[in-house]
Biotite code that builds the C-alpha atoms (Angstrom):
import biotite.structure as struc

atoms = struc.array([
    struc.Atom([64.672, -14.137, 14.907], chain_id="A", res_id=1, res_name="HIS", atom_name="CA", element="C"),
    struc.Atom([62.948, -10.807, 15.539], chain_id="A", res_id=2, res_name="PRO", atom_name="CA", element="C"),
    struc.Atom([60.434, -10.246, 18.316], chain_id="A", res_id=3, res_name="TYR", atom_name="CA", element="C"),
    struc.Atom([56.938, -10.707, 16.891], chain_id="A", res_id=4, res_name="GLN", atom_name="CA", element="C"),
    struc.Atom([53.806, -9.210, 18.392], chain_id="A", res_id=5, res_name="MET", atom_name="CA", element="C"),
    struc.Atom([50.408, -8.040, 17.184], chain_id="A", res_id=6, res_name="VAL", atom_name="CA", element="C"),
    struc.Atom([49.088, -5.094, 19.194], chain_id="A", res_id=7, res_name="LYS", atom_name="CA", element="C"),
    struc.Atom([45.877, -3.098, 19.273], chain_id="A", res_id=8, res_name="ASP", atom_name="CA", element="C"),
    struc.Atom([47.004, 0.265, 20.599], chain_id="A", res_id=9, res_name="LEU", atom_name="CA", element="C"),
    struc.Atom([43.442, 1.400, 21.305], chain_id="A", res_id=10, res_name="ARG", atom_name="CA", element="C"),
    struc.Atom([42.560, -1.507, 23.604], chain_id="A", res_id=11, res_name="THR", atom_name="CA", element="C"),
    struc.Atom([46.161, -2.378, 24.567], chain_id="A", res_id=12, res_name="GLU", atom_name="CA", element="C"),
    struc.Atom([45.470, -6.031, 23.681], chain_id="A", res_id=13, res_name="PHE", atom_name="CA", element="C"),
    struc.Atom([48.583, -7.930, 22.568], chain_id="A", res_id=14, res_name="GLU", atom_name="CA", element="C"),
    struc.Atom([49.147, -11.346, 21.064], chain_id="A", res_id=15, res_name="MET", atom_name="CA", element="C"),
    struc.Atom([52.589, -12.858, 20.601], chain_id="A", res_id=16, res_name="GLY", atom_name="CA", element="C"),
    struc.Atom([51.637, -15.109, 17.692], chain_id="A", res_id=17, res_name="ASN", atom_name="CA", element="C"),
    struc.Atom([51.182, -13.130, 14.442], chain_id="A", res_id=18, res_name="PRO", atom_name="CA", element="C"),
    struc.Atom([50.734, -16.294, 12.381], chain_id="A", res_id=19, res_name="GLU", atom_name="CA", element="C"),
    struc.Atom([47.658, -17.244, 14.421], chain_id="A", res_id=20, res_name="ALA", atom_name="CA", element="C"),
    struc.Atom([46.182, -13.768, 13.887], chain_id="A", res_id=21, res_name="VAL", atom_name="CA", element="C"),
    struc.Atom([46.820, -14.041, 10.141], chain_id="A", res_id=22, res_name="PHE", atom_name="CA", element="C"),
    struc.Atom([44.990, -17.375, 10.227], chain_id="A", res_id=23, res_name="ASN", atom_name="CA", element="C"),
    struc.Atom([41.923, -15.744, 11.772], chain_id="A", res_id=24, res_name="GLY", atom_name="CA", element="C"),
    struc.Atom([42.405, -16.226, 15.502], chain_id="A", res_id=25, res_name="GLU", atom_name="CA", element="C"),
    struc.Atom([41.149, -12.770, 16.448], chain_id="A", res_id=26, res_name="ILE", atom_name="CA", element="C"),
    struc.Atom([38.742, -13.557, 19.298], chain_id="A", res_id=27, res_name="ASP", atom_name="CA", element="C"),
    struc.Atom([40.941, -11.800, 21.850], chain_id="A", res_id=28, res_name="GLY", atom_name="CA", element="C"),
    struc.Atom([41.003, -8.636, 19.736], chain_id="A", res_id=29, res_name="PHE", atom_name="CA", element="C"),
    struc.Atom([37.232, -8.730, 19.226], chain_id="A", res_id=30, res_name="VAL", atom_name="CA", element="C"),
    struc.Atom([36.573, -9.228, 22.946], chain_id="A", res_id=31, res_name="GLU", atom_name="CA", element="C"),
    struc.Atom([38.994, -6.433, 23.873], chain_id="A", res_id=32, res_name="ALA", atom_name="CA", element="C"),
    struc.Atom([37.272, -4.148, 21.362], chain_id="A", res_id=33, res_name="GLY", atom_name="CA", element="C"),
    struc.Atom([33.858, -4.908, 22.836], chain_id="A", res_id=34, res_name="ILE", atom_name="CA", element="C"),
    struc.Atom([35.121, -4.198, 26.376], chain_id="A", res_id=35, res_name="ARG", atom_name="CA", element="C"),
    struc.Atom([36.744, -0.958, 25.171], chain_id="A", res_id=36, res_name="TRP", atom_name="CA", element="C"),
    struc.Atom([33.543, 0.183, 23.447], chain_id="A", res_id=37, res_name="ARG", atom_name="CA", element="C"),
    struc.Atom([31.400, -0.566, 26.525], chain_id="A", res_id=38, res_name="LYS", atom_name="CA", element="C"),
    struc.Atom([33.766, 1.435, 28.738], chain_id="A", res_id=39, res_name="GLN", atom_name="CA", element="C"),
    struc.Atom([33.902, 4.371, 26.313], chain_id="A", res_id=40, res_name="SER", atom_name="CA", element="C"),
    struc.Atom([30.080, 4.596, 26.263], chain_id="A", res_id=41, res_name="GLU", atom_name="CA", element="C"),
    struc.Atom([29.886, 5.244, 30.023], chain_id="A", res_id=42, res_name="LYS", atom_name="CA", element="C"),
])
C-alpha cells in the first residue's frame, strides 16, 4: 500500500495516520500551529 502521511508544510508537523486526522485527531497540528505563531511574532 502507498506511504500515507499528513503534513503541515508551514510548521513541518507530520502525522503518519491520515485516518486519525480525518477522525478529528488534530491536537498535534493545533499545538504546532500555536508554537509556529508564537515564534513568528518575535
